[in-house]
C-alpha positions in Angstrom: -5.5 -19.4 -30.3 -2.8 -18.6 -27.9 -0.1 -20.9 -27.5 -0.5 -22.5 -24.3 2.9 -23.2 -22.3 3.2 -26.5 -20.0 2.1 -25.6 -16.4 2.6 -26.7 -12.9 -0.4 -28.8 -13.2 0.6 -31.0 -15.5 3.3 -32.1 -12.7 0.5 -34.9 -11.7 0.8 -36.8 -14.9 2.6 -40.3 -14.5 6.5 -39.9 -14.6 7.1 -43.6 -15.5 5.1 -43.2 -19.1 7.4 -40.1 -19.9 10.6 -42.1 -19.0 9.0 -45.0 -21.5 9.1 -42.1 -24.3 6.0 -40.4 -23.7 7.1 -37.0 -23.5 4.3 -35.0 -23.8 5.4 -31.2 -23.9 7.5 -31.6 -20.8 8.0 -27.9 -19.2 7.4 -28.9 -15.9 5.7 -32.3 -16.3 8.1 -34.6 -15.6 11.1 -36.8 -16.2 12.8 -36.6 -19.3 13.1 -39.7 -21.5 16.3 -41.1 -21.8 19.1 -39.4 -23.9 20.3 -41.0 -26.6 22.9 -43.7 -25.7 25.6 -43.5 -28.8 29.1 -44.2 -27.6 28.4 -42.9 -23.9 28.8 -45.4 -21.4 26.3 -46.4 -19.0 27.1 -46.5 -15.3 24.8 -48.6 -13.0 25.2 -46.3 -10.1 24.4 -43.3 -11.6 21.3 -45.4 -13.2 20.2 -46.0 -9.6 20.3 -42.3 -8.5 18.5 -41.3 -11.6 15.8 -43.8 -10.6 15.7 -42.3 -6.8 15.4 -38.8 -7.9 12.6 -40.1 -10.5 10.9 -41.7 -7.3 11.0 -38.9 -5.2 9.8 -36.2 -7.8 7.0 -38.5 -8.3 6.2 -38.3 -4.4 6.6 -34.6 -4.2 10.1 -34.7 -2.6 11.8 -32.1 -4.9 15.0 -31.8 -2.2 15.8 -35.4 -2.3 15.2 -35.2 -5.9 17.2 -32.6 -6.6 20.1 -34.1 -4.6 20.0 -37.3 -6.2 20.0 -35.7 -9.8 22.7 -33.5 -9.0 24.9 -36.5 -7.4 24.4 -38.3 -10.8 26.7 -36.1 -12.2 29.2 -37.0 -9.6 29.7 -40.5 -11.9 31.1 -38.3 -15.1 29.3 -38.2 -18.4 27.2 -41.4 -18.0 23.1 -41.8 -20.3 21.4 -40.3 -17.6 23.8 -37.1 -17.3 21.5 -34.3 -19.1 18.5 -36.0 -17.9 19.3 -35.7 -14.8 20.5 -31.7 -15.3 17.0 -31.3 -17.2 15.3 -33.1 -13.8 17.4 -31.1 -11.4 16.0 -27.8 -13.0 12.6 -29.0 -12.6 13.0 -30.1 -9.4 14.6 -26.7 -8.3 12.0 -24.7 -9.7 9.4 -26.8 -7.9 10.9 -25.8 -4.6 10.9 -22.1 -5.7 15.0 -21.8 -6.1 15.0 -20.2 -9.1 18.3 -18.7 -9.7 20.0 -22.4 -9.1 17.5 -23.4 -11.8 19.1 -21.2 -13.9 22.7 -22.2 -13.0 21.8 -26.2 -13.6 20.0 -25.5 -17.1 22.6 -22.8 -18.3 25.4 -25.6 -17.5 23.7 -28.1 -19.3 23.4 -26.1 -22.7 27.0 -24.8 -22.2 28.3 -28.3 -21.7 25.9 -30.3 -24.2 24.7 -27.8 -27.1 23.6 -30.2 -29.0 21.6 -32.4 -26.2 18.3 -34.0 -27.4 16.7 -31.9 -24.7 17.7 -28.1 -25.6 14.4 -27.2 -26.8 12.9 -28.6 -23.1 15.9 -27.4 -21.2 15.6 -23.6 -22.9 11.6 -23.8 -21.6 12.5 -24.7 -18.2 15.5 -21.7 -18.5 12.3 -18.9 -19.9 10.2 -20.0 -16.4 13.1 -19.8 -14.2 14.0 -16.2 -14.9 10.4 -15.3 -15.5 10.2 -16.0 -11.6 13.2 -14.6 -11.0 11.9 -11.2 -12.9 8.8 -11.8 -10.5 10.9 -11.8 -7.4 13.3 -9.0 -7.7 10.7 -7.0 -10.0 9.8 -3.0 -9.6 6.6 -2.4 -7.7 5.5 0.3 -9.9 3.7 -2.0 -12.3 0.6 -3.6 -11.4 -0.2 -6.6 -13.7 -4.0 -7.2 -14.7 -4.6 -10.6 -16.6 -7.8 -10.6 -18.9 -9.1 -13.9 -20.4 -12.2 -13.3 -22.6 -13.8 -15.2 -25.1 -12.7 -13.3 -28.5 -14.0 -16.3 -31.1 -17.3 -17.5 -32.3 -20.2 -15.8 -31.7 -19.1 -14.2 -28.6 -16.4 -12.3 -29.7 -18.2 -9.0 -29.6 -18.8 -9.3 -25.9 -15.5 -9.8 -25.2 -13.9 -7.2 -27.1 -16.5 -5.1 -25.5 -15.4 -5.8 -22.0 -11.7 -5.7 -23.3 -12.4 -1.9 -24.5 -13.7 -1.0 -21.4 -11.0 -2.7 -19.6 -8.2 -1.0 -22.1 -9.8 2.3 -21.6 -9.5 2.3 -17.8 -6.0 1.2 -18.2 -5.4 4.0 -20.3 -6.8 6.4 -18.3 -5.2 5.4 -15.0 -2.1 5.8 -16.8 -2.9 9.0 -18.0 -3.3 8.2 -22.0 -5.8 10.7 -24.0 -6.8 10.5 -27.2 -8.7 13.7 -29.0 -9.4 14.6 -32.3 -6.7 17.3 -34.0 -6.9 18.8 -37.7 -3.9 17.5 -40.0 -2.0 21.1 -39.1 -2.6 21.2 -35.7 -0.7 17.4 -35.8 2.3 19.2 -37.5 2.3 21.9 -34.7 2.3 18.9 -32.1 5.5 17.2 -33.8 7.4 20.2 -33.7 6.4 21.2 -29.7 8.2 18.6 -27.5 7.3 20.3 -24.8 3.3 20.5 -25.6 3.7 16.2 -26.9 5.0 14.1 -24.2 6.1 10.9 -25.0 3.2 10.5 -27.5 2.9 6.3 -28.1 2.2 4.5 -25.4 2.0 0.4 -25.5 0.1 -1.5 -23.2 1.7 -4.7 -23.4 0.7 -4.8 -27.3 -2.5 -5.9 -26.5 -3.6 -3.8 -29.7 -1.8 -5.6 -32.1 -2.5 -9.0 -30.8 -6.4 -8.3 -31.5 -6.6 -5.8 -34.3 -8.6 -3.4 -32.0 -5.8 -0.4 -32.5 -7.5 3.0 -32.7 -7.7 2.3 -36.8 -9.0 -1.2 -36.9 -12.2 -1.0 -35.0 -14.6 0.2 -38.1 -12.1 -0.7 -41.0 -10.7 3.1 -41.0 -7.1 3.9 -43.0 -3.9 4.2 -40.5 -1.5 7.1 -40.6 1.2 5.4 -39.2 3.5 8.4 -37.2 5.4 9.1 -34.3 2.1 10.2 -32.7 -0.1 7.0 -33.2 -3.0 8.8 -35.3 -5.7 7.6 -37.1 -7.0 9.2 -40.1 -10.9 10.5 -39.2 -12.5 12.2 -42.1 -10.6 15.5 -42.3 -9.8 15.1 -38.8 -7.2 12.8 -36.8 -7.0 11.0 -33.4 -4.0 11.4 -31.5 -3.2 9.7 -28.4 -0.9 11.5 -26.0 0.6 10.6 -22.5 -0.6 13.4 -20.3 0.8 13.0 -16.7 2.8 10.1 -15.1 0.8 7.6 -12.5 2.2 6.7 -9.5 2.0 3.1 -10.6 1.6 1.9 -14.3 -1.3 -0.6 -15.1 -0.1 -3.3 -17.7 -2.5 -5.4 -19.8 -2.0 -9.2 -20.6 -4.4 -10.8 -22.2 -5.7 -14.5 -23.6 -8.1 -15.3 -26.0 -10.3 -18.7 -25.2 -13.4 -20.1 -26.7 -16.7 -19.1 -24.7 -17.5 -22.1 -23.5 -14.6 -24.6 -22.6 -13.3 -25.0 -19.2 -10.3 -26.2 -19.8 -9.2 -23.7 -22.4 -10.4 -21.1 -19.3 -8.2 -23.1 -17.2 -5.0 -22.9 -19.9 -5.4 -19.2 -20.2 -5.4 -18.3 -16.6 -2.1 -20.7 -15.6 -0.9 -19.1 -18.8 -1.1 -15.7 -17.6 0.3 -16.5 -13.5 2.6 -18.9 -14.6 4.3 -16.6 -17.4 3.1 -13.4 -16.8 3.1 -13.2 -13.6 -0.1 -11.5 -13.2 -1.2 -10.0 -9.9 -5.1 -9.9 -10.5 -7.5 -11.7 -13.3 -10.6 -10.5 -14.8 -12.8 -13.1 -16.9 -14.0 -15.3 -17.9 -17.6 -14.4 -18.8 -19.6 -17.0 -18.0 -20.2 -19.2 -15.1 -18.7 -22.7 -16.1 -14.8 -21.2 -17.3 -15.1 -18.7 -14.6 -15.5 -21.7 -12.4 -12.5 -24.0 -14.1 -10.6 -20.6 -14.1 -11.3 -20.1 -10.3 -9.9 -23.1 -9.5 -6.5 -22.2 -10.8 -6.5 -18.6 -9.5 -7.6 -20.5 -5.9 -4.3 -22.8 -6.0 -1.8 -19.7 -6.9 -3.3 -17.6 -4.8 -4.3 -14.7 -7.3 -7.2 -13.0 -7.2 -9.4 -13.6 -9.8 -12.8 -11.2 -10.8 -15.5 -12.8 -12.8 -17.4 -9.8 -14.7 -20.7 -12.0 -15.2 -20.7 -15.4 -13.9 -23.9 -15.2 -11.7 -23.8 -19.3 -10.2 -23.1 -19.5 -6.9 -20.5 -22.3 -7.6 -18.1 -19.7 -8.9 -16.9 -18.2 -5.4 -18.3 -20.8 -3.2 -15.7 -21.9 -0.7 -12.9 -19.6 -2.3 -10.8 -17.1 -1.1 -9.4 -15.7 -4.0 -12.2 -15.9 -6.6 -14.7 -12.9 -6.8 -18.1 -12.5 -8.5 -18.6 -8.6 -9.6 -22.2 -9.8 -11.4 -24.2 -10.6 -7.7 -25.3 -14.0 -7.8 -28.9 -15.2 -7.9 -29.2 -16.5 -4.6 -27.2 -13.1 -3.5 -30.3 -11.3 -5.3 -32.8 -12.6 -3.3 -31.1 -11.8 -0.3 -30.2 -8.2 -1.1 -33.8 -7.6 -1.7 -35.2 -9.2 1.4 -32.8 -7.1 3.6 -33.7 -4.0 1.5 -37.3 -4.6 2.2 -37.1 -5.1 5.7 -34.3 -2.5 6.3 -35.7 0.2 3.6 -39.1 -0.3 3.1 -39.7 -1.3 6.8 -41.9 -4.3 5.3 -42.4 -7.1 7.9 -44.6 -10.0 6.0 -43.6 -10.7 2.3 -45.1 -13.8 0.4 -43.2 -15.6 -2.4 -44.6 -16.5 -5.6 -42.3 -18.2 -8.2 -41.9 -20.8 -11.3 -41.5 -24.0 -10.8 -38.7 -25.4 -13.2 -37.3 -21.8 -13.7 -33.5 -22.4 -12.4 -33.0 -18.8 -12.0 -36.7 -18.1 -10.4 -35.8 -20.8 -8.0 -32.7 -19.8 -7.0 -33.8 -15.9 -6.4 -36.5 -17.1 -4.0 -34.3 -19.3 -2.1 -31.6 -16.8 -1.4 -34.9 -14.4 -0.6 -36.1 -17.0 2.0 -32.9 -17.0 3.6 -32.6 -13.3 3.4 -36.3 -13.6 5.2 -35.5 -15.5 7.9 -31.7 -13.4 8.3 -33.9 -10.2 8.7 -36.7 -11.4 11.0 -39.2 -11.0 7.9 -42.4 -12.9 8.1 -43.4 -15.5 5.4 -46.9 -15.6 5.4 -46.8 -18.2 2.2 -45.0 -19.5 -0.9 -46.8 -20.8 -4.0 -45.1 -22.4 -6.5 -46.1 -21.9 -10.0 -46.0 -25.0 -12.1 -46.5 -23.3 -15.6 -45.4 -19.9 -16.7 -49.5 -19.4 -17.8 -50.1 -19.6 -14.1 -48.7 -16.0 -14.0 -51.7 -14.7 -15.4 -53.9 -16.9 -13.5 -53.0 -16.2 -9.9 -56.2 -15.8 -8.2 -57.1 -19.8 -9.5 -53.7 -20.7 -8.5 -53.9 -19.3 -5.0 -57.4 -21.0 -4.7 -56.3 -24.3 -6.0 -53.3 -24.3 -3.4 -55.4 -25.0 0.0 -52.4 -24.4 2.4 -52.8 -20.8 1.7 -55.6 -19.6 4.0 -57.4 -15.8 3.8 -55.4 -14.9 6.9 -52.2 -15.8 5.3 -53.1 -13.4 2.5 -54.6 -10.4 4.5 -51.4 -10.7 6.4 -48.9 -10.2 3.5 -48.0 -6.5 3.0 -46.0 -7.1 -0.4 -45.4 -10.0 -3.2 -41.8 -11.2 -4.3 -41.9 -12.0 -7.8 -38.4 -13.2 -8.9 -39.4 -13.6 -12.8 -36.9 -14.8 -14.9 -36.2 -16.7 -18.4 -37.5 -16.3 -22.0 -40.6 -13.6 -22.3 -40.1 -12.1 -18.7 -41.3 -9.1 -19.8 -44.7 -10.9 -21.0 -44.6 -13.0 -17.7 -44.2 -9.8 -15.4 -47.4 -8.1 -17.6 -49.3 -11.3 -17.0 -48.6 -11.2 -13.5 -49.6 -7.9 -13.0 -52.7 -9.0 -14.6 -53.6 -11.5 -12.4 -52.5 -9.2 -9.2 -55.0 -7.1 -10.2 -57.9 -9.2 -10.0 -57.1 -9.7 -6.5 -57.9 -6.7 -5.4 -54.8 -6.4 -2.9 -53.0 -3.4 -2.1 -49.5 -5.2 -1.0 -46.7 -3.6 -2.7 -45.0 -5.9 -5.3 -41.1 -6.5 -4.9 -39.1 -8.1 -8.1 -35.8 -8.3 -9.8 -33.6 -7.0 -12.7 -36.3 -8.1 -15.2 -38.1 -5.7 -14.0 -36.6 -2.4 -15.2 -38.3 0.0 -17.6 -41.1 -1.8 -18.6 -43.8 -0.4 -20.8 -46.5 -1.3 -18.0 -45.1 1.7 -16.0 -49.4 2.4 -14.9 -50.0 -1.2 -14.0 -46.6 -1.4 -11.9 -47.4 2.0 -10.4 -50.6 0.5 -9.3 -48.7 -1.9 -6.9 -45.5 0.4 -6.0 -43.3 -2.4 -7.9 -40.0 -1.8 -6.4 -36.8 -3.9 -7.6 -33.1 -4.6 -7.2 -31.1 -3.9 -10.4 -27.7 -4.7 -10.9 -27.1 -2.4 -14.0 -27.7 0.9 -14.6 -26.3 4.0 -16.9 -27.4 7.5 -15.6 -26.4 9.3 -19.0 -26.6 12.5 -17.6 -23.7 12.0 -15.6 -20.5 13.9 -16.7 -18.4 10.6 -16.2 -20.3 9.0 -18.4 -20.4 11.4 -21.1 -16.8 11.6 -21.0 -16.7 7.7 -21.1 -18.9 7.7 -24.5 -16.2 10.1 -25.8 -13.4 8.1 -25.4 -15.2 4.8 -26.1 -15.7 6.2 -29.6 -11.8 7.6 -30.0 -10.9 4.0 -29.3 -13.8 2.2 -31.5 -15.1 4.6 -34.0 -18.1 3.4 -32.4 -20.3 4.3 -29.0 -21.4 2.1 -26.5 -25.2 2.7 -27.3 -24.8 1.3 -30.7 -23.6 -1.9 -29.3 -26.0 -4.5 -28.7 -27.5 -4.6 -25.2 -25.2 -6.9 -23.5 -22.4 -5.4 -25.8 -23.3 -1.9 -24.0 -23.0 -3.5 -20.3 -20.1 -5.1 -20.7 -18.0 -2.3 -22.2 -18.9 -0.2 -19.0 -19.0 -3.3 -16.8 -15.3 -3.6 -18.0 -14.6 0.3 -17.2 -15.8 -0.4 -13.7 -14.2 -3.3 -13.0 -10.9 -2.0 -13.6 -11.3 1.1 -12.2 -12.4 -0.6 -8.8 -9.2 -2.6 -9.0 -7.2 0.2 -9.5 -8.8 2.2 -6.6 -8.2 -0.7 -4.3 -5.2 -2.3 -5.0 -1.4 -1.5 -6.0 1.4 -2.9 -6.9 4.1 -4.7 -4.6 6.5 -7.6 -3.5 3.9 -10.2 -2.5 1.1 -9.3 -4.5 -2.9 -8.5 -3.9 -4.5 -10.1 -0.8 -8.5 -11.2 -1.1 -9.1 -8.6 2.0 -7.7 -5.6 -0.4 -10.6 -6.0 -2.2 -13.0 -6.3 0.7 -13.5 -2.2 0.9 -15.9 -1.0 3.5 -18.3 0.8 1.3 -19.3 0.4 -2.4 -17.7 1.6 -5.3 -19.9 3.6 -7.4 -19.1 3.0 -11.5 -20.4 4.6 -14.3 -23.1 1.3 -14.6 -22.4 -0.9 -11.7 -21.7 -1.0 -8.1 -19.2 -2.7 -6.3 -19.1 -4.1 -2.8 -17.1 -7.3 -1.4 -17.2 -6.5 2.2 -19.5 -9.6 3.2 -17.3 -11.7 1.4 -16.4 -12.3 -2.5 -19.8 -11.9 -3.8 -21.0 -8.4 -5.2 -23.7 -7.1 -2.3 -24.2 -3.8 -3.8 -27.2 -3.3 -6.5 -29.7 -0.7 -7.6 -33.1 -0.2 -6.4 -36.0 1.1 -8.4 -39.7 1.5 -8.0 -43.0 2.6 -10.3 -44.8 5.1 -8.7 -47.3 7.7 -10.8 -46.9 5.8 -13.7 -43.2 6.6 -13.5 -39.9 5.1 -12.4 -37.7 6.1 -9.8 -34.1 5.7 -8.9 -34.6 4.9 -5.0 -31.1 4.3 -3.9 
């Protein structure tokens, strides 16, 4: 588990308790406790000035606080001298006066090297210097923070996404891996003009996670100047091939899968300590929502890769969701039905008590209103078993008339949850008994069904958020590079692991295509592109807000599955 340094968020802690001796990890948490008295004299005026500084600090009046703490020094050495120096440094940090904070704390450490506040002062000094470095840093590096679960049952998911991101970083930075025979490797070592800067380190992330070229499959590492790995009689060499205009660097935090507090601390640490420009992660909605709150306050863009709950980015400017939310999926299908399929009326049939199904139905309803799409009726199924008994369910609902049914050009079936494929087969069976020629509209659970003939009977058309066309040369290149990095291919991962490997790569490539380093950092508008980004497995488009609006569209026809768009 990574070590979390105290953050700016901790400033809200009660200052008075700290003065009573409850110093809880204090980098910026609040006033330092009273210093050891020994033979140091007490000065009532200095005590009063220090107390006024504490009061101002508690109120957030940091300029006044810094001034009061500075005045404590004017009374000569007293019981509050070193505490006032630490607190003056903290107040200056809050004011963004980092060089002054460095000067004050350096004075403390030089004059009073044995102070009991040394470790606290050193932490203040570290943050102040980091902030100074960020202010005057070179604008040739984009710092990408990554916060992913790398423990428990989700370690494989986090590792797959991380590997995808790392491949995108390597590609941007001009890094290439390839197989060579041992004799070829020897030749490379002798030819400096052939192998330019063979070793390239991306923020030591390989060492952190043990996911270096050798470690993924337990292979034997061969430590050489060219960073090679033995694979049977072949070896893998990592080369620097070309120099990018600017470099991408990764800064990584591992965290438990579903602990919001850990996600907040991880992202806060990435921003406050590493000064990242953008964050990718965490994976799940509850942790992405918590991390997003920190990113929003810090005004640093955060892209949640797979979270689908609307609350992750709702009302936030700097938080983006690369995976379309449940509601967005319904809206996107309604727009496609109206604009591309030229459908004028769609009835909705969904499953009660299934949150995903209900949210997609809600989104479709809202999208239909926006598009002027007619909604003859809605049928709310009270049980999953009713999918196969649609005629009976329709007959039992007295609000649905024959004319409503006749006016329906298409049915929207947002089927989700456990056994989704079984429900879809049941729905097609039930629909077949109704003798209707209406089209069926669906969601990503309709992808690659075994009952293609039954789906073709209704020209079933659906949205899909992930689609890899293995015949594309770019995909084949990614597969080869993934194997060189990990010893495995994405197809050998779990279904979700495979998706996350491609998703990590696509998100990182999208960021590199839209962002660039600069002294002020990226702005939300930088991610809102005029047209969708076409990745290997995903499409990304934030043109209309902070939720991805780009999806694939498929249909079943003539017993075959077709990609429409």
